[in-house]
N, CA, C and O atoms as a MOPAC input file, in Angstrom:
PM7 MOZYME 1SCF
protein

 N     86.38200 1   100.03000 1    93.98700 1
 C     86.01900 1   100.70700 1    93.34400 1
 C     86.50200 1   101.86800 1    94.85900 1
 O     86.40200 1   101.50400 1    96.03000 1
 N     86.98700 1   103.20200 1    94.42500 1
 C     87.94100 1   103.71400 1    95.23600 1
 C     86.79200 1   105.04100 1    95.08500 1
 O     86.49400 1   105.36300 1    93.93500 1
 N     86.20000 1   105.74700 1    96.16300 1
 C     85.71300 1   106.92600 1    96.74100 1
 C     86.32300 1   107.87700 1    97.28100 1
 O     87.18200 1   107.68500 1    98.14100 1
 N     85.92300 1   109.22100 1    96.79900 1
 C     86.73000 1   110.43500 1    97.32900 1
 C     85.10400 1   110.80200 1    97.86900 1
 O     84.04100 1   110.58100 1    97.28800 1
 N     85.43000 1   111.62400 1    99.57700 1
 C     83.95500 1   111.49900 1    99.81600 1
 C     84.23100 1   113.09300 1   100.39400 1
 O     85.16400 1   113.16200 1   101.19300 1
 N     83.66200 1   114.13500 1   100.14300 1
 C     83.42900 1   115.40300 1   100.57600 1
 C     82.28300 1   115.90400 1   101.98100 1
 O     81.42700 1   115.13500 1   102.42000 1
 N     82.47100 1   117.08500 1   102.42600 1
 C     81.75000 1   116.93600 1   103.34300 1
 C     80.03100 1   117.00900 1   102.74300 1
 O     79.14500 1   117.52200 1   103.42600 1
 N     79.81900 1   116.50200 1   101.59100 1
 C     78.14600 1   116.66900 1   101.10000 1
 C     78.01100 1   115.17100 1   101.51100 1
 O     76.79000 1   115.09100 1   101.64200 1
 N     78.39700 1   114.21500 1   101.73100 1
 C     78.20600 1   112.66500 1   101.18500 1
 C     77.99600 1   112.28600 1   103.23200 1
 O     77.74300 1   111.18600 1   103.72400 1
 N     78.16300 1   113.31400 1   103.82000 1
 C     77.07400 1   113.29800 1   105.46900 1
 C     75.73600 1   113.21800 1   105.12400 1
 O     74.97800 1   112.34000 1   105.53700 1
 N     75.43100 1   114.11700 1   104.37400 1
 C     73.88800 1   114.21900 1   103.49800 1
 C     73.44900 1   112.56800 1   103.22500 1
 O     72.51600 1   111.94800 1   103.73500 1
 N     74.63700 1   112.02300 1   102.07000 1
 C     73.70600 1   111.08700 1   101.52300 1
 C     74.69100 1   110.11800 1   101.65800 1
 O     75.42100 1   109.71500 1   100.75300 1
 N     74.68800 1   109.60700 1   103.29300 1
 C     74.76300 1   108.07800 1   103.89800 1
 C     74.08800 1   106.92300 1   103.16100 1
 O     74.64400 1   105.90700 1   102.74500 1
 N     72.69200 1   107.27300 1   103.06400 1
 C     71.55800 1   106.06500 1   102.62900 1
 C     71.77300 1   105.73700 1   101.17600 1
 O     71.43200 1   104.66600 1   100.67600 1
 N     72.60000 1   107.12500 1   100.26300 1
 C     72.29800 1   106.70000 1    98.80300 1
 C     73.83700 1   105.83500 1    98.65800 1
 O     73.89200 1   104.74500 1    98.08900 1
 N     74.84700 1   106.39800 1    99.16300 1
 C     76.27100 1   105.93500 1    99.62900 1
 C     76.11700 1   103.90200 1   100.00600 1
 O     76.68000 1   102.94900 1    99.46700 1
 N     75.36100 1   103.95800 1   100.85300 1
 C     75.17500 1   102.88400 1   101.38200 1
 C     74.51100 1   101.77100 1   100.25300 1
 O     74.99900 1   100.64100 1   100.23600 1
 N     73.75100 1   101.99900 1    99.61100 1
 C     73.01000 1   101.56000 1    98.58200 1
 C     73.69200 1   101.10200 1    97.12200 1
 O     73.41800 1   100.14300 1    96.40100 1
 N     74.68900 1   102.16500 1    96.96900 1
 C     75.33300 1   102.12800 1    95.96500 1
 C     76.43800 1   101.42800 1    96.13300 1
 O     76.80000 1   100.78200 1    95.14900 1
 N     77.11800 1   101.36000 1    97.14600 1
 C     78.01100 1   100.75100 1    97.82000 1
 C     77.87600 1    98.98800 1    98.13400 1
 O     78.80500 1    98.18100 1    98.12900 1
 N     76.57500 1    98.74500 1    98.37100 1
 C     75.70700 1    97.37300 1    98.44500 1
 C     75.90900 1    96.75700 1    96.55200 1
 O     76.25600 1    95.70700 1    96.01100 1
 N     75.54000 1    97.86600 1    96.18400 1
 C     75.12500 1    97.28700 1    94.55900 1
 C     76.50100 1    97.00800 1    93.81300 1
 O     76.51700 1    96.35100 1    92.77200 1
 N     77.64000 1    97.52500 1    94.37700 1
 C     78.90200 1    97.63400 1    93.88100 1
 C     79.31900 1    96.14100 1    94.67300 1
 O     79.91100 1    95.27700 1    94.02400 1
 N     78.97100 1    95.92300 1    96.08100 1
 C     79.07000 1    94.78700 1    96.22500 1
 C     78.82300 1    93.43300 1    95.87100 1
 O     79.52800 1    92.42600 1    95.94100 1
 N     77.12900 1    93.73000 1    95.29300 1
 C     76.27200 1    92.42000 1    94.71300 1
 C     77.38500 1    92.07200 1    93.41100 1
 O     77.58200 1    90.96000 1    92.92200 1
 N     77.96300 1    93.22200 1    93.06300 1
 C     79.12900 1    92.85200 1    91.32700 1
 C     80.24100 1    92.52900 1    91.74200 1
 O     81.15400 1    92.34900 1    90.93600 1
 N     80.42100 1    92.38700 1    93.01800 1
 C     82.28500 1    91.53200 1    93.01300 1
 C     83.02100 1    92.67000 1    93.45300 1
 O     84.23500 1    92.48600 1    93.53300 1
 N     82.56800 1    93.86700 1    93.77600 1
 C     83.51500 1    95.29400 1    93.66300 1
 C     84.06000 1    95.81000 1    95.00100 1
 O     83.05600 1    96.02200 1    95.68000 1
 N     84.70800 1    95.99300 1    95.42700 1
 C     85.04400 1    96.62200 1    96.90700 1
 C     85.09100 1    98.11600 1    96.84400 1
 O     85.21800 1    98.67500 1    95.75400 1
 N     85.01800 1    98.62800 1    97.69300 1
 C     84.67200 1   100.33600 1    97.93600 1
 C     85.59800 1   100.35000 1    98.84900 1
 O     85.65800 1    99.50800 1    99.74500 1
 N     86.54400 1   101.46900 1    98.68400 1
 C     87.39900 1   102.08000 1    99.47400 1
 C     87.28100 1   103.67800 1    99.43000 1
 O     87.44200 1   104.60500 1    98.63700 1
 N     86.95000 1   103.47300 1   100.58900 1
 C     86.39500 1   105.16000 1   100.81100 1
 C     87.19500 1   106.23800 1   102.07700 1
 O     87.43700 1   106.29500 1   103.28300 1
 N     87.37100 1   107.00600 1   100.75300 1
 C     88.63600 1   108.58800 1   101.72900 1
 C     87.40300 1   109.61600 1   101.56400 1
 O     86.53400 1   109.81600 1   100.71600 1
 N     87.81100 1   110.22000 1   102.93900 1
 C     87.58200 1   111.56000 1   102.83700 1
 C     88.50800 1   112.46200 1   102.02000 1
 O     89.57700 1   112.12400 1   101.51000 1
 N     87.93000 1   113.65400 1   101.97700 1
 C     88.82500 1   114.62400 1   100.62300 1
 C     90.15100 1   114.68400 1   101.37200 1
 O     91.15900 1   114.04400 1   101.07100 1
 N     89.97500 1   115.81200 1   102.71600 1
 C     90.77700 1   115.85900 1   103.42800 1
 C     92.38300 1   114.64500 1   103.85400 1
 O     93.57700 1   114.91200 1   103.99300 1
 N     91.78600 1   113.63200 1   103.91700 1
 C     92.66800 1   112.31100 1   103.67700 1
 C     93.50300 1   112.27700 1   102.11300 1
 O     94.63500 1   111.99400 1   101.72000 1
 N     92.69500 1   112.57000 1   101.73500 1
 C     93.68200 1   112.35300 1   100.13500 1
 C     94.33800 1   113.41000 1    99.74500 1
 O     95.13900 1   113.32800 1    98.81300 1
 N     94.03700 1   114.88900 1   100.57600 1
 C     94.47500 1   116.18600 1   100.37600 1
 C     96.12900 1   115.81400 1   101.67200 1
 O     97.32800 1   116.09200 1   101.66600 1
 N     95.36400 1   115.21700 1   102.39800 1
 C     96.65700 1   115.71600 1   103.58400 1
 C     97.61600 1   114.18300 1   104.24300 1
 O     98.50200 1   114.20200 1   105.09700 1
 N     97.18400 1   113.23600 1   103.66400 1
 C     98.04500 1   112.20400 1   103.77400 1
 C     97.93800 1   111.00100 1   102.95600 1
 O     97.65500 1   109.82500 1   103.18700 1
 N     98.39400 1   111.97400 1   101.47500 1
 C     98.16900 1   111.20000 1   100.04000 1
 C     98.88900 1   109.84400 1   100.35500 1
 O     98.20700 1   108.82000 1   100.32600 1
 N    100.15400 1   109.77600 1   100.63900 1
 C    100.77700 1   108.76600 1   100.96700 1
 C    100.46600 1   107.67200 1   101.84200 1
 O    101.02900 1   106.60000 1   101.62100 1
 N     99.59300 1   107.77400 1   102.87800 1
 C     98.93000 1   106.47900 1   103.47900 1
 C     97.86400 1   106.24300 1   102.89900 1
 O     97.26300 1   105.24800 1   103.30200 1
 N     97.23900 1   107.04000 1   101.76300 1
 C     96.50500 1   106.71100 1   101.24300 1
 C     96.38900 1   106.25000 1    99.90500 1
 O     95.39100 1   105.83400 1    99.31500 1
 N     97.21700 1   106.34600 1    99.63000 1
 C     98.08200 1   105.70300 1    98.55300 1
 C     98.44100 1   103.77600 1    98.75300 1
 O     98.06200 1   102.83500 1    98.05400 1
 N     99.43900 1   103.81100 1   100.19000 1
 C     99.52700 1   102.84600 1   100.35200 1
 C     98.68400 1   101.57300 1   100.76500 1
 O     98.97400 1   100.37800 1   100.71300 1
 N     97.37500 1   102.32300 1   101.25400 1
 C     96.21400 1   101.89100 1   101.48400 1
 C     95.41700 1   100.98700 1   100.38200 1
 O     94.75100 1    99.95500 1   100.47100 1
 N     95.83700 1   101.95700 1    99.16200 1
 C     95.08900 1   101.25400 1    98.13800 1
 C     96.19600 1   100.25300 1    97.30100 1
 O     95.89400 1    99.68400 1    96.25200 1
 N     97.38200 1   100.15700 1    97.88500 1
 C     98.50300 1    99.35000 1    96.95300 1
 C     98.21900 1    98.36800 1    97.76100 1
 O     97.76500 1    97.36000 1    97.22000 1
 N     98.41200 1    98.34900 1    99.45100 1
 C     97.62000 1    96.83500 1   100.03500 1
 C     96.47400 1    95.89900 1    99.80000 1
 O     96.46400 1    94.66800 1    99.77600 1
 N     95.43300 1    96.84000 1    99.62000 1
 C     94.64200 1    96.14500 1    99.13000 1
 C     94.51400 1    95.13900 1    97.58100 1
 O     94.22700 1    93.98300 1    97.27000 1
 N     94.96800 1    96.54600 1    96.85100 1
 C     95.04900 1    95.44300 1    95.21500 1
 C     95.83100 1    94.35100 1    95.43300 1
 O     95.63000 1    93.34800 1    94.74800 1
 N     96.79800 1    94.35900 1    96.36900 1
 C     97.63900 1    93.43400 1    95.81700 1
 C     96.99900 1    92.27500 1    96.99000 1
 O     97.40800 1    91.14100 1    96.74000 1
 N     96.29900 1    92.33200 1    97.92100 1
 C     95.54900 1    91.69600 1    98.61100 1
 C     94.77900 1    90.54700 1    97.87300 1
 O     94.57300 1    89.34900 1    98.06900 1
 N     94.40800 1    91.61700 1    96.79900 1
 C     93.11400 1    91.15400 1    95.88400 1
 C     93.44600 1    90.13300 1    94.84400 1
 O     92.80300 1    89.15900 1    94.45400 1
 N     94.79600 1    90.67500 1    94.43800 1
 C     95.29500 1    90.11200 1    93.77700 1
 C     96.84600 1    89.46600 1    93.41700 1
 O     97.76700 1    89.68600 1    92.63100 1
 N     96.49600 1    88.50200 1    94.55000 1
 C     98.15500 1    87.44800 1    94.67500 1
 C     98.44600 1    86.83700 1    93.90300 1
 O     99.67000 1    86.89700 1    94.01900 1
 N     98.28800 1    86.32100 1    93.23800 1
 C     98.43300 1    85.56400 1    92.19200 1
 C     99.06800 1    86.15200 1    91.12100 1
 O     99.87700 1    85.60800 1    90.37000 1
 N     98.47300 1    87.83800 1    91.06400 1
 C     98.97600 1    88.19100 1    89.57700 1
 C    100.27400 1    89.49600 1    90.38200 1
 O    100.90600 1    90.23200 1    89.62500 1
 N    100.46200 1    89.56800 1    91.83200 1
 C    101.70300 1    89.98200 1    92.06700 1
 C    102.55700 1    89.40400 1    92.05900 1
 O    103.56300 1    90.06300 1    91.79500 1
 N    102.78900 1    87.93100 1    92.30700 1
 C    103.43400 1    87.11200 1    92.52200 1
 C    104.00400 1    86.76000 1    91.35800 1
 O    105.23200 1    86.80000 1    91.28700 1
 N    102.99600 1    86.22500 1    89.88500 1
 C    103.48900 1    86.75800 1    88.76300 1
 C    104.72800 1    88.10700 1    88.55500 1
 O    105.93200 1    88.00500 1    88.79100 1
 N    104.06100 1    89.22900 1    88.09300 1
 C    104.47400 1    90.30100 1    88.24900 1
 C    106.12500 1    89.93200 1    88.88900 1
 O    107.17000 1    90.12900 1    88.27100 1
 N    106.00900 1    89.39700 1    90.17400 1
 C    107.30400 1    89.39600 1    90.49500 1
 C    108.51800 1    88.37000 1    90.15300 1
 O    109.67900 1    88.46800 1    90.55000 1
 N    108.00100 1    87.42500 1    89.37200 1
 C    108.40900 1    86.56600 1    88.92900 1
 C    109.04600 1    87.16900 1    87.65700 1
 O    110.27600 1    87.13300 1    87.69500 1
 N    108.62300 1    87.60600 1    86.76500 1
 C    108.82300 1    88.30200 1    85.77200 1
 C    109.86600 1    89.54100 1    85.86000 1
 O    110.56000 1    89.99600 1    84.95000 1
 N    109.80400 1    89.84600 1    86.84800 1
 C    110.88300 1    91.13500 1    87.06800 1
 C    112.29800 1    90.46900 1    87.88500 1
 O    113.23800 1    91.23200 1    88.11100 1
 N    112.37100 1    89.12500 1    88.27100 1
 C    113.25400 1    88.72000 1    89.08200 1
 C    114.62300 1    88.39100 1    87.53300 1
 O    114.09200 1    87.59300 1    86.76000 1
 N    115.74500 1    88.70800 1    87.13300 1
 C    116.72700 1    88.37100 1    86.64800 1
 C    116.71800 1    86.72600 1    85.89800 1
 O    117.16600 1    85.76600 1    86.52600 1
 N    116.42200 1    86.65200 1    85.16900 1
 C    116.64800 1    84.66800 1    84.35600 1
 C    118.10500 1    84.41500 1    84.91200 1
 O    119.12500 1    84.68400 1    84.27600 1
 N    118.07100 1    83.78500 1    86.36200 1
 C    118.97000 1    82.76700 1    86.60000 1
 C    119.37700 1    81.49900 1    86.19000 1
 O    120.53900 1    81.16300 1    86.41700 1
 N    118.21800 1    80.35000 1    85.33200 1
 C    118.77400 1    79.88300 1    84.58000 1
 C    119.64300 1    79.88700 1    83.14300 1
 O    119.56900 1    80.61700 1    82.15500 1
 N    120.43200 1    78.83000 1    83.44800 1
 C    121.36000 1    78.51700 1    82.29600 1
 C    121.24800 1    77.57100 1    81.27900 1
 O    122.12800 1    77.47600 1    80.42400 1

């Protein structure tokens, strides 16, 4: 799950922690970014999301790489 938080989340830390714990128990990882990060550091945020996604799906990433390589067998 990707969460983008504004200033109001400072007041909702307990709620966010409970929701994140429930998501983790269901097998989901939470990536949390502040609004200003998304707006001002978009490339860095996207890179972090890509890194985490690839780490979580290494088999799929390798399969995709194999599919993208030209077939060199004759």
